[in-house]
DRENZASE-612795 format. One line per 3 residues: number of its first residue (from 1); their letters; for each residue x, y, z of N, C-alpha, C, CB. Coordinates in Angstrom, 1 decimal, always signed. Glycine has a CB too. Layout:
N
NUM) a) X,Y,Z,X,Y,Z,X,Y,Z,X,Y,Z; ...
% end
This chain:
116
1) mtp) +74.2,+29.1,+238.5,+73.4,+28.5,+239.4,+73.2,+27.0,+239.0,+72.0,+29.2,+239.6; +73.2,+26.0,+239.8,+73.0,+24.7,+239.5,+71.6,+24.3,+239.4,+73.7,+23.8,+240.5; +71.1,+23.8,+238.3,+69.7,+23.4,+238.1,+69.3,+22.3,+239.2,+69.5,+22.9,+236.7
4) mme) +68.0,+22.4,+239.6,+67.6,+21.5,+240.6,+67.7,+20.1,+240.1,+66.1,+21.9,+241.1; +68.0,+19.2,+240.9,+68.1,+17.8,+240.6,+69.4,+17.4,+239.8,+66.9,+17.3,+239.8; +70.2,+18.4,+239.4,+71.4,+18.1,+238.6,+72.4,+17.2,+239.4,+72.1,+19.4,+238.2
7) ghv) +72.4,+17.3,+240.7,+73.3,+16.5,+241.5,+72.7,+15.1,+242.0,+73.7,+17.3,+242.5; +71.5,+14.9,+241.7,+70.8,+13.7,+242.1,+71.2,+12.5,+241.2,+69.2,+13.9,+242.1; +71.1,+11.3,+241.7,+71.5,+10.1,+240.9,+70.3,+9.1,+241.1,+72.8,+9.5,+241.4
10) dip) +69.7,+8.7,+240.0,+68.6,+7.7,+240.0,+69.2,+6.4,+239.9,+67.6,+8.0,+238.9; +68.7,+5.4,+240.7,+69.2,+4.1,+240.7,+67.9,+3.1,+240.7,+70.1,+3.8,+241.9; +68.1,+2.0,+240.0,+67.1,+1.0,+239.9,+67.1,+0.0,+241.0,+67.2,+0.3,+238.6
13) lrg) +66.0,-0.1,+241.8,+65.9,-1.2,+242.8,+64.6,-1.8,+242.8,+66.2,-0.6,+244.2; +64.6,-3.1,+242.6,+63.4,-3.9,+242.6,+62.3,-3.4,+241.7,+62.9,-4.1,+244.0; +62.7,-3.0,+240.5,+61.6,-2.6,+239.5,+61.2,-1.2,+239.7,+60.4,-3.6,+239.7
16) stf) +61.8,-0.4,+240.6,+61.4,+1.0,+240.7,+62.7,+1.8,+240.7,+60.7,+1.3,+242.0; +62.5,+3.1,+240.4,+63.6,+4.0,+240.4,+63.6,+4.8,+241.7,+63.5,+4.9,+239.2; +64.8,+4.9,+242.4,+64.9,+5.7,+243.6,+66.0,+6.7,+243.3,+65.3,+4.8,+244.8
19) tlv) +66.0,+7.8,+244.1,+66.8,+9.0,+243.8,+67.8,+9.1,+245.0,+66.0,+10.3,+243.5; +69.0,+9.0,+244.8,+70.0,+9.3,+245.8,+70.2,+10.8,+245.8,+71.4,+8.5,+245.5; +70.0,+11.4,+246.9,+70.1,+12.9,+247.1,+71.4,+13.3,+247.9,+68.8,+13.5,+247.8
22) psl) +72.3,+14.0,+247.2,+73.4,+14.4,+248.0,+73.2,+15.3,+249.1,+74.4,+15.0,+247.1; +73.5,+15.1,+250.3,+73.3,+15.9,+251.4,+74.5,+15.9,+252.3,+72.0,+15.4,+252.2; +74.6,+16.9,+253.2,+75.7,+16.9,+254.1,+75.6,+15.8,+255.1,+75.8,+18.2,+254.8
25) gaa) +74.5,+15.3,+255.5,+74.3,+14.2,+256.4,+74.9,+12.9,+255.7,+72.9,+14.1,+256.8; +74.5,+12.7,+254.5,+75.0,+11.5,+253.8,+76.5,+11.6,+253.7,+74.3,+11.3,+252.4; +77.0,+12.7,+253.3,+78.4,+12.9,+253.0,+79.2,+12.6,+254.4,+78.7,+14.4,+252.5
28) cel) +78.8,+13.2,+255.4,+79.4,+13.1,+256.7,+79.4,+11.6,+257.2,+78.8,+14.0,+257.8; +78.2,+11.0,+257.1,+78.1,+9.6,+257.6,+78.9,+8.6,+256.7,+76.5,+9.2,+257.5; +78.9,+8.7,+255.4,+79.7,+7.8,+254.6,+81.3,+8.1,+254.8,+79.3,+8.0,+253.0
31) nrr) +81.6,+9.4,+254.9,+83.0,+9.7,+255.1,+83.5,+9.1,+256.5,+83.2,+11.2,+255.1; +82.6,+9.2,+257.5,+82.9,+8.7,+258.8,+83.1,+7.1,+258.8,+81.8,+9.0,+259.9; +82.1,+6.5,+258.1,+82.2,+5.0,+258.1,+83.3,+4.5,+257.3,+80.9,+4.5,+257.5
34) hqs) +83.8,+5.2,+256.3,+84.8,+4.7,+255.3,+86.1,+5.5,+255.4,+84.3,+4.7,+253.9; +86.2,+6.4,+256.3,+87.5,+7.2,+256.6,+87.8,+8.2,+255.6,+88.6,+6.2,+256.7; +87.3,+8.1,+254.3,+87.4,+9.1,+253.3,+86.6,+8.7,+252.0,+89.0,+9.3,+252.9
37) fga) +86.4,+9.7,+251.2,+85.7,+9.4,+250.0,+86.5,+8.5,+249.1,+85.2,+10.7,+249.4; +87.8,+8.7,+249.1,+88.7,+7.9,+248.3,+88.7,+6.5,+248.7,+90.2,+8.5,+248.3; +88.7,+6.2,+250.0,+88.6,+4.8,+250.4,+87.3,+4.2,+250.0,+88.8,+4.7,+252.0
40) lla) +86.1,+5.0,+250.2,+84.9,+4.5,+249.8,+84.8,+4.2,+248.2,+83.8,+5.5,+250.1; +85.4,+5.1,+247.5,+85.4,+4.9,+246.0,+86.2,+3.6,+245.6,+86.0,+6.2,+245.3; +87.2,+3.4,+246.3,+88.0,+2.2,+246.1,+87.2,+0.9,+246.5,+89.4,+2.2,+247.0
43) kle) +86.4,+1.0,+247.5,+85.5,-0.2,+247.8,+84.5,-0.4,+246.8,+84.9,+0.0,+249.2; +83.9,+0.7,+246.3,+82.8,+0.6,+245.3,+83.4,+0.0,+244.0,+82.2,+2.0,+245.0; +84.6,+0.4,+243.7,+85.3,+0.0,+242.5,+85.6,-1.5,+242.6,+86.6,+0.8,+242.2
46) ayd) +85.7,-2.0,+243.8,+86.1,-3.4,+244.1,+84.7,-4.2,+244.3,+87.0,-3.6,+245.5; +83.6,-3.6,+244.1,+82.3,-4.2,+244.2,+82.0,-4.8,+245.6,+82.2,-5.3,+243.3; +82.3,-3.9,+246.6,+82.1,-4.2,+248.0,+80.6,-4.1,+248.4,+82.9,-3.2,+248.9
49) laa) +80.0,-5.2,+248.7,+78.6,-5.2,+248.9,+78.1,-4.3,+250.1,+78.1,-6.7,+249.2; +78.9,-4.4,+251.2,+78.5,-3.5,+252.4,+78.7,-2.0,+252.1,+79.5,-3.9,+253.6; +79.8,-1.6,+251.5,+80.0,-0.2,+251.0,+78.9,+0.3,+250.2,+81.3,-0.1,+250.3
52) sad) +78.5,-0.6,+249.2,+77.5,-0.2,+248.2,+76.1,-0.1,+249.0,+77.4,-1.3,+247.1; +75.8,-0.9,+249.9,+74.6,-0.8,+250.7,+74.6,+0.4,+251.6,+74.4,-2.1,+251.6; +75.8,+0.8,+252.1,+76.0,+2.1,+252.9,+75.6,+3.3,+252.0,+77.4,+2.2,+253.3
55) vvh) +76.1,+3.3,+250.8,+75.8,+4.4,+249.9,+74.3,+4.5,+249.6,+76.6,+4.3,+248.6; +73.7,+3.4,+249.3,+72.3,+3.5,+249.1,+71.5,+3.9,+250.3,+71.8,+2.2,+248.6; +71.8,+3.3,+251.4,+71.1,+3.5,+252.6,+71.2,+5.0,+253.0,+71.7,+2.6,+253.8
58) cgl) +72.4,+5.6,+253.0,+72.6,+7.0,+253.4,+72.0,+7.9,+252.3,+74.1,+7.3,+253.6; +72.2,+7.5,+251.0,+71.8,+8.4,+249.9,+70.2,+8.5,+249.9,+72.3,+7.8,+248.6; +69.6,+7.5,+250.4,+68.1,+7.5,+250.5,+67.6,+8.0,+251.8,+67.6,+6.1,+250.2
61) grt) +68.5,+8.3,+252.7,+68.1,+8.9,+254.0,+67.3,+7.9,+254.8,+67.3,+10.1,+253.9; +67.7,+6.7,+254.7,+66.9,+5.6,+255.5,+67.4,+5.5,+256.9,+67.1,+4.2,+254.8; +66.5,+4.9,+257.8,+66.8,+4.7,+259.2,+67.6,+3.4,+259.4,+65.5,+4.7,+260.1
64) aed) +68.1,+3.2,+260.6,+68.8,+2.0,+260.9,+67.8,+0.8,+260.8,+69.3,+2.1,+262.4; +66.6,+0.9,+261.0,+65.7,-0.2,+260.9,+65.6,-0.7,+259.4,+64.3,+0.2,+261.4; +65.9,+0.2,+258.5,+65.9,-0.2,+257.0,+67.1,-0.7,+256.4,+65.5,+0.9,+256.3
67) rem) +68.1,-1.0,+257.3,+69.4,-1.4,+256.8,+69.4,-2.7,+256.1,+70.4,-1.5,+258.0; +68.7,-3.7,+256.6,+68.6,-5.0,+256.0,+67.9,-4.9,+254.7,+68.0,-6.0,+256.8; +66.9,-4.1,+254.5,+66.2,-3.8,+253.2,+67.2,-3.2,+252.2,+65.0,-2.8,+253.4
70) see) +68.0,-2.3,+252.6,+69.0,-1.7,+251.7,+70.0,-2.7,+251.2,+69.6,-0.6,+252.4; +70.4,-3.6,+252.1,+71.4,-4.6,+251.7,+70.7,-5.6,+250.6,+71.9,-5.5,+253.1; +69.5,-6.0,+250.9,+68.8,-6.9,+250.0,+68.5,-6.3,+248.7,+67.5,-7.3,+250.6
73) evy) +68.1,-5.1,+248.6,+67.8,-4.3,+247.4,+69.2,-4.2,+246.6,+67.2,-2.8,+247.7; +70.3,-3.9,+247.2,+71.5,-3.7,+246.5,+71.9,-5.1,+245.9,+72.6,-3.1,+247.4; +71.9,-6.2,+246.7,+72.2,-7.5,+246.2,+71.3,-7.8,+245.0,+72.1,-8.6,+247.4
76) dag) +70.0,-7.6,+245.2,+69.1,-8.0,+244.0,+69.4,-7.2,+242.8,+67.7,-7.8,+244.5; +69.8,-5.9,+243.0,+70.0,-5.1,+241.8,+71.3,-5.5,+241.0,+70.1,-3.7,+242.2; +72.3,-6.0,+241.8,+73.5,-6.4,+241.3,+74.6,-5.3,+241.2,+73.3,-7.0,+239.9
79) lld) +75.7,-5.6,+241.7,+76.7,-4.5,+241.8,+77.3,-4.1,+240.5,+77.8,-5.0,+242.7; +77.3,-5.0,+239.5,+77.8,-4.6,+238.2,+77.0,-3.4,+237.6,+77.8,-5.7,+237.2; +75.7,-3.4,+237.8,+74.9,-2.3,+237.3,+74.9,-1.1,+238.2,+73.6,-2.9,+237.0
82) lap) +74.9,-1.3,+239.5,+74.8,-0.2,+240.5,+76.1,+0.5,+240.7,+74.4,-0.8,+241.9; +77.2,-0.1,+240.6,+78.5,+0.5,+241.0,+78.8,+1.8,+240.3,+79.7,-0.5,+240.7; +78.6,+1.9,+238.9,+78.9,+3.1,+238.3,+78.1,+4.3,+238.8,+78.7,+2.9,+236.8
85) lli) +76.8,+4.0,+239.1,+75.8,+5.0,+239.6,+76.2,+5.4,+241.0,+74.4,+4.5,+239.7; +76.7,+4.5,+241.9,+77.1,+4.8,+243.2,+78.4,+5.6,+243.2,+77.2,+3.5,+244.1; +79.2,+5.2,+242.4,+80.5,+6.0,+242.3,+80.3,+7.4,+241.8,+81.4,+5.3,+241.3
88) ryv) +79.4,+7.6,+240.9,+79.0,+9.0,+240.5,+78.4,+9.8,+241.7,+77.9,+9.0,+239.3; +77.6,+9.1,+242.4,+77.0,+9.8,+243.6,+78.0,+10.2,+244.6,+76.0,+8.9,+244.3; +79.0,+9.3,+244.9,+80.0,+9.6,+245.9,+80.9,+10.8,+245.4,+80.8,+8.2,+246.2
91) ill) +81.2,+10.8,+244.1,+81.9,+11.9,+243.5,+81.2,+13.2,+243.7,+82.2,+11.7,+242.0; +79.8,+13.2,+243.5,+79.0,+14.3,+243.8,+79.1,+14.8,+245.2,+77.6,+14.1,+243.4; +79.1,+13.8,+246.1,+79.2,+14.2,+247.6,+80.5,+14.9,+247.9,+79.0,+12.9,+248.5
94) ang) +81.6,+14.3,+247.3,+82.9,+14.9,+247.5,+83.0,+16.4,+246.9,+84.0,+13.9,+246.9; +82.1,+16.7,+246.0,+82.1,+17.9,+245.3,+81.0,+18.8,+245.9,+82.0,+17.8,+243.8; +80.5,+18.6,+247.1,+79.5,+19.4,+247.7,+78.2,+19.3,+247.1,+79.9,+20.8,+247.8
97) grp) +77.9,+18.0,+246.4,+76.6,+17.8,+245.8,+76.4,+18.4,+244.4,+75.6,+18.4,+246.7; +77.6,+18.9,+243.9,+77.5,+19.5,+242.6,+78.3,+18.6,+241.6,+78.1,+20.9,+242.6; +77.9,+18.6,+240.3,+78.6,+17.8,+239.3,+79.9,+18.5,+239.1,+77.7,+17.7,+237.9
100) irp) +80.9,+17.6,+238.6,+82.1,+18.1,+238.2,+81.9,+18.9,+236.8,+83.2,+16.9,+238.1; +82.5,+20.1,+236.8,+82.4,+20.9,+235.5,+83.5,+20.5,+234.6,+82.4,+22.4,+235.8; +83.3,+20.4,+233.3,+84.4,+20.3,+232.4,+85.4,+21.4,+232.4,+83.9,+20.1,+230.9
103) egd) +86.7,+21.0,+232.3,+87.7,+22.0,+232.3,+87.4,+23.2,+231.4,+89.0,+21.5,+232.0; +87.5,+24.4,+231.8,+87.2,+25.6,+230.9,+85.8,+26.0,+231.1,+87.5,+25.2,+229.3; +85.0,+25.4,+231.9,+83.6,+25.8,+232.0,+83.5,+26.9,+233.2,+82.7,+24.5,+232.4
106) gee) +82.6,+27.8,+233.0,+82.4,+28.8,+234.0,+83.5,+29.8,+234.1,+82.3,+28.1,+235.3; +83.8,+30.2,+235.3,+84.8,+31.3,+235.5,+86.2,+30.9,+234.9,+84.9,+31.5,+237.0; +86.5,+29.6,+234.7,+87.7,+29.2,+234.3,+88.0,+29.8,+232.9,+87.8,+27.7,+234.3
109) ksg) +86.9,+30.0,+232.0,+87.2,+30.5,+230.7,+87.8,+31.8,+230.6,+85.9,+30.5,+230.0; +87.6,+32.7,+231.7,+88.2,+33.9,+231.6,+89.6,+33.9,+232.3,+87.3,+34.9,+232.2; +90.0,+32.8,+232.7,+91.3,+32.8,+233.5,+91.1,+32.8,+234.9,+92.1,+33.8,+233.1
112) gpf) +89.9,+32.5,+235.4,+89.6,+32.5,+236.9,+89.1,+33.7,+237.4,+90.8,+32.1,+237.6; +88.7,+33.8,+238.7,+88.0,+34.9,+239.2,+88.9,+36.2,+239.3,+87.5,+34.6,+240.5; +90.3,+36.0,+239.4,+91.2,+37.1,+239.6,+92.0,+37.4,+238.3,+92.0,+36.9,+240.8
115) aa) +91.6,+36.9,+237.2,+92.3,+37.2,+235.9,+92.1,+38.7,+235.5,+91.8,+36.3,+234.8; +93.1,+39.2,+235.0,+93.0,+40.6,+234.5,+92.4,+40.8,+233.2,+94.3,+41.2,+234.5
% end
């Protein structure tokens, strides 16, 4: 069982810490806006301001009225500091909100679920 909060990502915005929560809604919206998680990750790696603001906006579950605030907060925080955290969050979304397990962790140790 995954411990609570294990898939959440804390980010610094304007002197406070906010928590990006992986959700199906955020995953669907970001995937729709950017055509795939791979395309979104490429944009985040290229320090795309709009894509970064999308991730923060959707990850915090904000409304359309808060879009400008999300953009300003991301700009003020700086993409160099935020990008690794946003990339981690998108990877969590792509994995159903769960962290990637190291190879050999869990069922893999015994050869998988159907090993003899």
